[in-house]
N, C-alpha and C positions, 0 to 999 in steps of 0.2 A: 867575633863575627859569626862563628859557627854556632855559638849559643843562641844568638838572635834568630838565626835561620831555623834552628830546631824548635824554638818557641813559636815561631810563625807557623811552621808545619803542624805543630800540635793544635794550635788555635784553629787552623783551617780544618783539621780533622774533626774537632769538636763542632765547628759550624756545620760541616757536612752531615754529621750525625743528627744535629738538630733539624736540618732541612730534610724533607721527605725525599724518597727516591725519585719521585716524579719531578721535583724541583731541580734535580741534578741533570736534567736533560740538556745536553750542549746545544741542541737546536730549538730550545724553548722560545727564544726571542723571535726566531723566524716563524714559528707557529702562531705566536701572538699577533704578528703582523698580518697573517692570513685570516685568522679566525678570531671571533670575539671570545669564544670559550675553547681555548686550545687543548688538544689532546696530546699525549706523548707522541713524539715524532716516530716515523717509520724506522729511522736509523737507530733510535734509542730502544725501540722494541726488539730489533734484531740484536742489538748489543746485549740486552737482558737474556735473550735466548742463548747467545753464545756463552755468556758468563755462567748460565745454569749448567751447561755441560751435558744436558740430557733433555729429552722431550719434556715440555712444560705444559701443564694443564691450563686451559684458558682462564679458569676461575682463579687459579693461583696467581697467574700473571696479572689479572685485574686487581687482586688484593695487593700485590706488591706495588702496583703503580697507583694505588689509591683511587681507583675509578669509582665514581659515585653511581647510584642506581639511575639517576637521570642521564648520566653520560654513557651508561653501559650499551644501549642500542647503537650509538654512534661509534663507540670503540669496537663493537662486534662488526660493524660495517667496515671499519678500517682493516681489521684482521682479515675479513673476507676478501677485500680488495687486494691485500698483500698476497693472500693465497692464490687469488685468480691470476695475478701477474707473476707468480713464481718466486716471490721474495721469500716466502716460507711455505711449508706444506703441512697439512693436517693428516695424521696417520689414522689407522682404522679405529683406534681408541679415542680419537678426538683430540689428541695432544698435538701441540705445535712443535714443529721440527724445522731445522735449517736444511735446505736442499743439499748443500755441499757436505753435510754430515752423513747423509744417506746415499751419497754418490749418485744423485739424480740430476738430470739435465732438463731444464724448462725450455719449451719452444712451441712452435705451431705446427700442426699436422698438415702435411701436403699429400692428398690422396692421389691414386692412379686408377684409371678405368679398369685395370685388370685385377684389382682387389688388394694389392699391396700399397705401401705408402712410405713416407719419410717424415722424420721430425726435423724441422729447421730450427736449430738452437738459437736462443736469444743472444748468446755470447759470440755468435759468428763462427763457431767452430764447424767442423765437418758434419754433414747431415748423418742421421742415423736411419738405417733401413728398418722398416716395420713390416713384418710378414702379414699375410692375410688373417691369421688368428689374432694378432694384436690389433689389426684394423677393425676387427669385429667390435671392439670396445669403443671406438671413436668414429667420428665422421671428418671428412675434409673440412679444414678451417678451425677445428677445435684446438685449444691450448692444453698441453699435457706435460706431466713430469714423466720422464723416461729414464730407465736405468740401462746402461750398456751391459750386454750379456756376452759380447764377443764379436767375432767377425763372421760375416756370411761367406758363402763359397766364392764370391767375387772379391773378397778382401775388404768389403765395406763394413763400417761399424754397424752392428745390429743392436736394436734396443727392445726393451720390454716396457709396456705402459704400466706405470705405477699408479698414477692418479690423473684424473681429468680436472684441469684447473678451471677451464671456462669452455662452455659449449658455444660453438660458432654458428650454429644453425637452429633457428626456432621455426622458421617458415621456409618452405621449398615449393618450387613449381615443377611439375612433372606430368607424365602420362599415366592415366588410370587404366587398370586392367582387372578383369574379373575372370578367373579360371577355376572351374570346378568348385564354385562357391567361395573361393578365397579372393579377397580384394587386396590389391597392392598398388603402389604408385612407384614408378621408376623416375628418379630425379633427372631433370634436364642437365644438371651439372654432372657430367660423366665421371668426375673425380669422386663422386659419391656412388660407390658401386653397390651398396646395400639397398635392397628393395624395402620400402616402408609398408608395414602392414596396416590395413584400414579395417575397422570394425564394420560389419554389414549395415549397421544403423547410422554410420557416420560418413556415408558416401555422398550426401547432398544430391542424390539423383544422377550421379555421373555415369556415363556409358563408357564401355571399353574403347580405348583409343583417344578419349578426350583429354584436353589439357586442363589440369586442375591446380589450385593453390591449396596446400595443406599446411597444417600446424602440427609440429611434433609434440606429442603429449607424453612420450616416454623415450628417453635417449637410449642408444644401444648399450648393451653390456656384453659380457663374455658369452653368455648363452641366451641372450634375449635380443631379438631383432627390434629395430626402432618401430614405434607405433605412432600413428598420426591420424588426424581426422581432416576431412575435406572441408575447407572454408567456403570456396566458391568454384564454380565451373567456368573456365574462361572461354571454352568453345572447342571446335574441332581443330585439328593440327594444321589443316591447309586453309583455314579461314583467312581472308585478307587482313593484314596487319597483325596476325597472331605471332609472327616472328618477333615483332617489337615487344608485344606483351610478355613473351617468354623471356626475352633478353633483359627487360626491366626487372623482372623478379629473380631471374637466375643470378644476376650480378648485384642484386640488392640495391638497385638505383632508386632513390627517392623520386617519385613521380607524381605525388599528390601533395599539395600544399596544406599545411595545417589550417585550422579554422582561424587562428589568430593571424597567420600570415596573409590569408585571403582577406580578412577584414582590414588589415593594415594596407594591403594593396588597393582595395576599393576606396579607402579613405584618403589615399594620396591624391593631391590636387592634379587636375588634368592639364593645367597650364601654369606658366611662371607667374607668380603673384608679386605685388609690389614689395611685400615683406621679405621676399626671397632676395631682393637686391641689397638688403641691409648687411652691414659688415658682421662677420662672425668672428668672435674672439679678437676683434680689432683688425681683422683682415678684410679689406674692401674688395668688392667685385668690380672688375673692369668691364666697361661697355664695349663689346666687339660686334654689336648688331649691324654696324655699317660695313664691316669687313666682309668681302665676298668669299666666305668660306664655303666649300662644297664637300659633299660626301661622295666617295667612290667605292662601290661594293659590287658584289655579284648580282646577277639578274633576279635571283630568288631570295635575296636577303631581306629581312624585315626589321632587324634591330641594327641601328647605325651607331656604333661606338664613337667613331672618329670623323673629324673634318679637317681639311688642310687648306693652306693658303701660302703662296710664295710671291715675293716681289724682289726686284733687283735693287741692291743697295751698294752703290759704288762698283767695285770689282767682285763683290760677293752677293749674298742673298740674305733676305730675312725669311725664315720658315716658321710658320705658326701651325702647331698641331693642337687642336682642341679636342678634348676627350670628355665624354658625358660625365657629369658630376653625380655619380650614384651615391657617394658618401653623404650627400646632403639629405637624401631621402631614406637611406638605410643607416640607422644609428647603431653604435655598438650594443650588442646583447639584446636588441629588440627581436621581435618574431621573424622579421625578414632576414636579419643578420644570422640568427640561428639556422634558418633554412638554407641560407647561402653557404654557411660553414659546412653543413651536412652534405650538400650537393657538390660544392667545390667548383663546379663549372657547368656550363650548359652541355647537353649531349645532343649531337646532330645525327639523326637517322634519315634515311631516304624517306621523304614525304612527311617527316614528323620531327619536331624539336622538343626536347625536354628542357625548358629554360631554367636557369639558376634563380631568376626572379619572376614573379607573376607577370602576366602579359600587360597589365596596366602600367608597369614600370618598363619592362624590357622593350615593348613595342610602343609605349606611350610616352610618359613624361620624361623618361631617361633617354629615349632614342632621339638622335639628332635629325628629326624629320625636316623636310624642306619647308621654308616659308613660315616657320614658327619660332618663337623665342625658346631657348633652352639654356639651362645652367651647365657650365662646363669647367673643367680644369685645363689650363693652357700651359704648354711648354713653348716658350717664345725663344727662338734660336737665331744667332748670327753665324752664317756659314761663309768661310773664306773661299777664294777662287779655286783652291785645291781640294775643296770638299771637307776641310777640317772645321769643326764647330768651335768657334773662338769664345762665344759668350752664350749664356742661356739663363732663363729665369722662369719660375713657376708662379702662377697666380690664378685665383678663381675669377670667372668671367661669365657674361651672358652673351650668347651668340645667336645668330639668325642665319641658318643655312640658305644659300641662294639657289642651290640645285641638288637634286639627287641623281648622280651620274653612275653609270655602270662601266665596268672594264671595257666592254665591247664598244660603248659609245665614246669613251675617251680615246681609245685606239683609232676609232674611225675619225674622230676630230683631228687627231694628230697626223694621221695618214693622208687625210683629204680635207685640208683646211677650208676648201671652197665647197664642200659637200653639203648634203641636206642636214646631217647631224650638227655640223659646225654652224650652220645658219640658225638652227633651232636654239643653240646655246651660245650665241655670238657674244653675249654679255660676259660670260665667264671664260670664253675661249682664250683670250690673252693670258689669263692667270693659269690656265691649264698648260699652255705652252711654256710659261715661265717655270712651272713645276717640272716639266719634262727636261728643260735645260738644266735645272738643279739636279735632277736625277742622273743625268749624264756625268755630272761632276761627282756625285756620290758613287757612281759605278766605278769611276777611275780610282777614287780613294779606296774603295773596297778591294780592287785588284792590288793596289799597292800595299794595303794592310795584310793581304794574304788570306782573306776569308775563303772557306771551302764552299764551292758552289757545285753541288751534285746535280746532274741532270736526271730527273725522275719523271715518270708519266703518271699523271693523275687522271682518274676516270670519272665519268658522270653516268648515272643510271637513269634511263628514261623508261617510264612505266606506261602500261596500257590502261584502259578504263577499269579493268578488274584489279588494278593495283599490283600487277606482276610485271617483271622486267620485259620490256619490248626490245631494248637494245642497250648495249654498254659502249659508250663512245669516249675517246680521250678528250681531256680538257686542254684546249689550246691556250697556252700562256703567252701573253704578249707583254710589251713593256709597260702597259698600264698596271698590270699586277705588280711588277717589280718596282714601279714608281711609288706606290702606296707602301710596299714593304720597306723600302729604304727610308721613307719618312717616319714610319713607325719605329724602325730600328734606331734612328737618331734620337727620338723622344725617349725610348727605353734606356738608352745608354746615358742620356743626361740625367734621368731619374735615379739610376744606380749611382752615378758619380756624385749626385747631390746628397744622397743618403750617406755615402762614404765620407764626404767632406764634412757633413754635420755630425758624423759618428752616431747616427741613429740606427737602431736595429730595424731590419726589414728582411723580407724574403727575397733572396737573389735567385735568378735563374742560372743554375750552375751546370755547365757541360764540361766534364773533365776529359782529359786526353786518354788515349788508349793505355790499358794496363800492360804490364811487362809480358804476360803470357800472349796476349793478342798481338803485341808489337813484334814478338819473336816470330810468330807465325806469318805475319805480314811481310817482314823483312826476308824471311826464307823464300816466300812465294815470289816476291819481287826479284830476288836474285836469280831464281830459276827462269825468269822472263827477261833477264838481262838488264834489270833496273835496280835502283837503290833508292832508299828513303833518306833524304838529308836530315840533319839535325842531331847527329851523334846519338847519344842514349835517349835524349828527351826531344822528340821532334815537335815542331810547332805547326799551327794551322797553315802557315806560309809554306812549310815543307810539303804538306799534303797538297796544297794548291799547285806547287811546282810540279809534282808528279802528275797531277791531273792535266796540267798544260802539256806535259811531255807526251802523254798517251793519247791525246785527242785524235791523231791521225792513224793510230795503230788499229789493226783489224780486231784486236782483243780489248779495245778500250772499254767496252761495256763490262767485261769480266773484271778488269783491273779496277774500275770504279766501284764495282760491287764489293770487291775484296777490301778496298780502302774504307768504304762505308761501314762494313761489318766489324771493322777493328775498333770503331768508336763506341763509347758508352752512351747510355740514355741520360738525357737532361733531367734534373730534379730541382725541387724548390728547397732551399736551405738558408738559414740565417748566416752561415759561414760563406763568405765570398771566396770563390776559387776561380773566377773568370769563366768565360764561355769559349771553349776551344774551337768549336766549329765556326763561329762568327769572328773569332780572333779579337775578342774584347776582354779587357782586364776586369771589367765589371759590367753586369747586365741584369736588368730586372724587367718585370712586366708591368707596364703602366697604361697601356692603350686599350684595354678591353675590360673595364670593370663591370659591364653588363653581363658578361658571360664567364668571367674568371674571378675567383675570390682573392687570389694574391694581388691582383690589380687594385681591388677595393681596399685591401689593407695598405697598399702603398700610397693611395690617395689620402687616407687618414693620417699616415705618417707625415706626408708632405704638408698637410694642413696644420698638423701639430707643430712642425718645425717652423712654419711661417708665423704661427702665433707664439713662438717662443716656448712651446711646451714639449712634452714627450708622450708619445702614444703608447699606452700599455694595454695590449689585448687581454681578453679573459683567459686565453690559453698561452702556454709558453710558445715562443717562436719556433722551437724545435718541433713541438707537436703540430703546430700549424703547417710547417713544411712537410712533415710526414703525411698529414691529412690531405693536403693539396696534391702531393705527388701521387698518393693512392687513388684519389678520385679521378685524376687525369688518366691513369692506367686503366681504371675501371671503365671509364667512358670509352676508351679505345677498344677494350676487349668486347664491350657490348656492341659497339658499332661493327666490329669485325664479325661477330656472330651473326648479326642481321644480314650483312653483305654476303656471308657464306651461304646462308639459307636461301637468299634470293637468287644467288648464282646457281645453286643446286637445282632450285625450282626451274630456273631458266634452261638448264641442261638436261632435265629429266626426259625430254622427248627427243634428245639427240644421241641416245645410246645406239651404238653401231656405226655412227658417222666418224669420218676421219678428218683430222685437222693438222695443220702445221703449227709448231710451237717452239718455245725456247726454254731450256732448262733454267729455272729460276732459283733452285736450291738443290743441293746434294746432301743427303743424310746417309746414315749407316743402313737404313732400311729401304732406301730407294731414291728416286728422283722426282722433284716437283717440276711440272712443266706448265708454263703459261701459254695459252692458246693465242695465236695471232687474231687480231681484230675483235675477239670476244673478251679478252682480258680476264679469262677464267683460269684458275689454277687447279691442277689435279695431280695425283700421285701415280707414278709408275713404280710398282713394287719391285724390289731387287729380284724376286723370283721370276719376274716377267722379262728380265733382260736377256735371257738365253740360258742354255744348258752349260753353266760354268759357275765357278766360285768367284764372286766379285768382292773386292776389298776396297773399303772406304778410306780415303786419305783426308783427314780433317784439316790438314795444313794447306793442301792444294785444292780442297773442295772438289774432289773427283772420285770416280768409281772405275776401277780397272778389273777386267776379267783375268783370272789366273792362267787359264789355258789358252783362251783366244787372244788375250791382250787387248780386247776391246775397251775403249776409254770413253767415259762420259764425264763431262765437266760443265761447270757453270757457263751459261750463255750458248752452249751447243744447240744446234738446230735439230729438231726431232719431229718426225711425223708419227702421230699417235692415233689410237682408236679409243673412243669412249666405250667402256665395257660395263660400267656400274655407276649409278648415282644413288647414294644412300642419304635419304632425307632425314633419317633418324640421327645420324652423326654429322650431317652436312659435309660429306666427303665425296669426292669424285675420283674414280679409278680409271687409269689409262693403261693401254699396253702398246709397246712400239709396233708399228705396222710391219717392220721387217721381221719381227719375231712372232707374228701372228701365224698360227698354223692354217694353211689353206689347202683344202682338199677339192680337187677339180675332177669331176667324173665326166668323161667323154661320152657322147651319145652312143649307145650300143656296146659300151665296154662291159666285159663280164665282171660280175662281183666275185670276191674271193671265195674260195671253196670252203664249205663248212666242215668242221671237224667232228667226227662221231666220238662218243664217250667210250672209254674202255669198259668192257663188260666184266661183271663180277659173278655172273650166273652161267650155268652150262648152256651150250648152244642147243637150239631146237630145230627140228625139221620144218621146212616151209612147204605148204601144199603146192602141188604142181599145177593145179587147176586155177586159172586166173579169173577174176570177176571184173568186168569193166565198170568204172565209177566216174561220174562227172562231178567236178568240184564247182564251188560257187564262182560265178563270173566276177571279174575285176570291176571295181567301181568306175563309173564313167569319168573320164578326164584324168585319171590317175595313171601315170606311166609306170611300166614294169620293166625291170632289167631283163635282158635277154638271157636265155638258159646257158648253163655251162655244163659240159659233159663231165660226169663223175669218173673218177679213176677206179677201175675194177680192182677188187681185193682178191687175194689168192684164196681159193676154196680148199686147197689141200697143200700139203708140203711138196707134192709132186707137181712139176710144171706141165702135167698132161692136159687137163681140161680147165680153162679159165673162162667162166661165163662173163659176159659183158654186164657191167652195172647199169642200172636204170635210175634216172633222176626221179625223186619223189615229187608228188604234186604238192604245191604250197598254197599259201593263202591267196585267194583271188585268181588262181589259175584255172584253166579248163583242161584237165588231164583226163585221159581215158586209159583203161587197162584192157588189153586184148588177151586172147588165149595164148599160152606158151606151151611148147611141147614137153618141157621138163622142168623140174624144180631147181631153184637156185639156193644153195645153202647160205644162211646168214647167221652170224654169231649174235645171239641175244637180240633177235629182231623185235621182240616185244618192247625193248627200251626206246624204240623209235616213235612211240606214241607222243603226239602233241608237238613234234619237232618240225619246224618249217623247213622247206627246201626250196631250191631255185625253181621258178616256174618254167614250164616247157611249152612248146608250140601246140596249138590245138590239133587234135586228131580227128579225122573224119570217121573213125571207127564208131559203130553204133554200140551203145551200152548194152551189156548182156544182162539178162534178167537175174534178179537176186534169188538166192536159194529160198525154198519155201519154209524151212525150219532151221532153228539153231540147235546145236548139240546141247545136251544136258550139262548143267554147271556142276562140276564136282565140288564137294566141300573140302575145305582145308581146316582140319580140326586143330584147335589150339594155336593157330598161327595167324598173324595179321597179314592179310593179302594185299598185294600192291596191284592196282589196276593199270594196265598198259594197253595200248592199241597201236596197230601198225597202220599208218596213213595210206591212202590209195596211191598206187604207182602206175607208171606207164611203161610198157615193155619196149625195149630197143631191139636187142638181138640176144637170144639166150642160147647157150650151148646145149646140146642134147643131154638128157638126164643119163647119168652113168652110175646110178646107185647112190648110196649114202656116202657122204664125205665128211671127214673130221676137220674141225676148225681148231688149229693149235692155240693153246692159251697165250694170251698176250698179243695175238694178231688182230689188226683192225678189221671190223666187219665190213661187208659190202654196203654201199650207200643205198641200195635198193634191192628188191627181190620180187619175184613173180609169186602171186598168191593163188592157192587152189581153193582153200576154205575161205569163209567170210573174213573180212579184214581185221576186225578187232581180235586181239589175242591178249590173254592175261597170264601173268606168271606170279606165283606166290613169292613174297619176300622171304629171303633166306637169312638166317643168322650168321652163317659162315659160308665160305666160298668152297663148294664141292669141286671134285675133279671134273674135267670136261667129259661130256657124254657124246657117244657116237650119234650122228644124225641118221634118222630113219625117214622113209617116205611119209609125207604128211597124210596121205590117203589112209594109212593104217592107224593114225592117231588123230582123233578129233581135237579141235582147238579147245583149250581149257580156259574157263572164265572163273576167276576167284570170287569169293564172297566180298561184299562191299564193306569196308571198314568205316570208322568214323569219318565224317566229312573232312577233306583237306583240299587244297587247291592244286590243280594241274594246269599249268599255264595260267589262264584267267578264268577257267571254268571249275566249279566245285567238283569234288570226286563223285558225289552222288549223281550229279548230272551226267558225268562221263559213264558211270556204271549203268545208268538207265539207257544210255545210248547203245551200250553193248548188247542190249537185248534185241536191237533192231538190225535189219539188213545193212550191209555196208553202204549202199547208196543212200539210204535214209540217214545213216549216221553222219555222213559227210554233209548232207544238205542241212541237217539240224544243228550241227556244231557251229558255234560262233566263229566268225572270221578271225578274231584275234585270240583264239584259244590256243594257237600253235606258236610257240616261241621259235626263234631261229635255231637252226642246227649249228652246233659248234664242232669243228673238226680239229682233232689233235694230230700233230705230225708224229708218225712212228718211224720204224726203221725203213730201209730201202724197200720199195715195192709194197708198202702198207699204207700209203697216203690215199 
């Protein structure tokens, strides 16, 4: 036996040697099924790279796999796709490498507006932090290979970009700017923090601030900024509808149909033809044109997917849900199907819809418009008295809608059966009432099933003639809304169960329960509130519903509901059925909206294939279809949210400074989000605005608590806020709490705080004893002035013998006069008082004294840069008799005013070092010095040359010629006792 086995192995080895390496591909049969001329599979290529044990040249790999010249372009394309997806990498020498051999991690780059970013690995491992230098090589959305280089200071994995696998951005929308001849575009996608350089001849005539669409012609590198050219100018930022144009391009939403799709849409018949009644694949259409089906939608709806009818059958009901048969007109892989796959769903903006299908189909032949024949797919159900669906069947049909009803009309008919609306639709009124009775049964079954029913507030935006928000109002939901919802839920559940029963693959709508981490946080919070979540380790939707029922009458019911809602995950499309946690269904799929959702269209095709005894095979894998549909759904939500945020910011931009009541809708580590009452607009109260305290965020309790004050902010707390900023660039609104707003109230006639004089660095000088009366410029009409405040006298000497009274200086806009004084008042460095404003004083009746006829000669200061200073005019109060020269000790504060004998302007040369204090002498013996005028500089708001020219004039003319705003306020510094 062993000899036979050895001979067989030798024979097999000889056969393998005779066969080429390419023929030994274990996945060759699969490739032959997919392609007419199969290439080596991806798995086999990776196997050859692994067996080589070193980087392999692409030419050598092609020779080993016997790639012919005709096959080489297609083989190169497969290698490029594998590199783009991270299966392999190409090093700097062009050799092919396995990523795991070079310790690299493939993933997608997630940028941040502050310049750093993260790599989201494909294998689901922890994210890698990318610093600003690494982000200079990539843009948000790129795919890259990254090598871990260690941990950052916060303990996160830090990476270095080795290679960019795939660029995620080829076109961007942004704002155009031209500064100093350099043209740049700042992307509207804030996660792209790099500015794009634009060549001067590639601007397409864009002006600064306009919104443009650009094409990137050179991607960023380590030392090279991205370069782009302007494709077209969209318009100004605040043009009507610009927010939608920006959102479409920012989120890469397809909004223009291809020429092939448009042509197919126009070629679609406008009405049901006789040939459309013929059986397809042996499946006949049922004639339901006599059945009184009706559509019930919103007032502004234009595409009608579904129609309903109910009748009493014994103790139960018959429910017919007819859905538009889009799959009859959109065939697999045609132009409309490709467009539908790319879009994934319709996108609804305020005042505009981006449909999944052209209008000829979405609002025409596929829409279940009233009083016309339409093709449809029907779910015909038998419902028991307890609301359970006992039987159901699917079939294609032709229907004829008897009425186009709205939620408002249906509720009016049900509330007032003898009213005007009921009389208008009296033919369908009995059927509507039957539908409502069936709804009551469905509602009871829903409660028994334990479906979660969160109470949320939806809003409607109403616009003015300019296309801007006039008001935001809540949408009032009534039982007519819920009636249609329950009918659609019933049809969707039947479709999912039908696919499970037939074991046919399809996309399910899966909503998984809370994960372990979220569940732990929820349980901990509920325990702190005296509650518990039933269900042991794995709670069900019924357990959630039980908690919601318990908290209905609690004052914190809204907060608890929010916590329950945030513990749940987001629903996705996937071929793996895992049930719908929120609705408490074991299987759930979307069947009822094929006009606006691609998964529904796929389900219709699958049901038709099952009815015909076939199996539907889409052109993409079901996993890829699920990922695509989930992505397009999130993309549409993000785009709609951006548009709403812009409109709300535009609505609030003229309300800055106003105060509103609101509710805390979210608590984060950086602040509180508050939703305003009656406006339904949300803004941020930053943590720095909460008060002078350290606030700590508790993510489990969703609250913010002050460390010193103990002040607590939590979800659903009431807060009065003031709008302080509306940023149209980032679509953000900033609030501050009203109680934390600093309020300064000035009582009429209250004195202003005293100004602080500066400490002198130069020796004191004598002040002339002779005063000159000066009149200042009058105050402007209608402008109130603060009343004067007496200054505190400073000590003229270390002895407490003679202390002259200080005099307030004349300030801007005051009418001050200076009278003769019997003696001089010593002032330390009085020349430093030039240009400093003081408190105004009451007008004096003293007549101005004549100015002196001449000015003293100006001595030159050789080799030193002189500083020009002047003493402003003053008004005498009461001066002590002159008692000779007095010394001002170093470090003592000078008096706030002085009596002048010589002309007011005084100049002092700037000194390099601080000399010892000099004794004061009578000013009559020393003429005032005026320094040479240096290079122009500003004193207050007046240039130094202007001040120097004024020094040549008499004091009265100086004051009249000087500008009112050339004198800044005097600042007073507190000194030791007796020096204020």
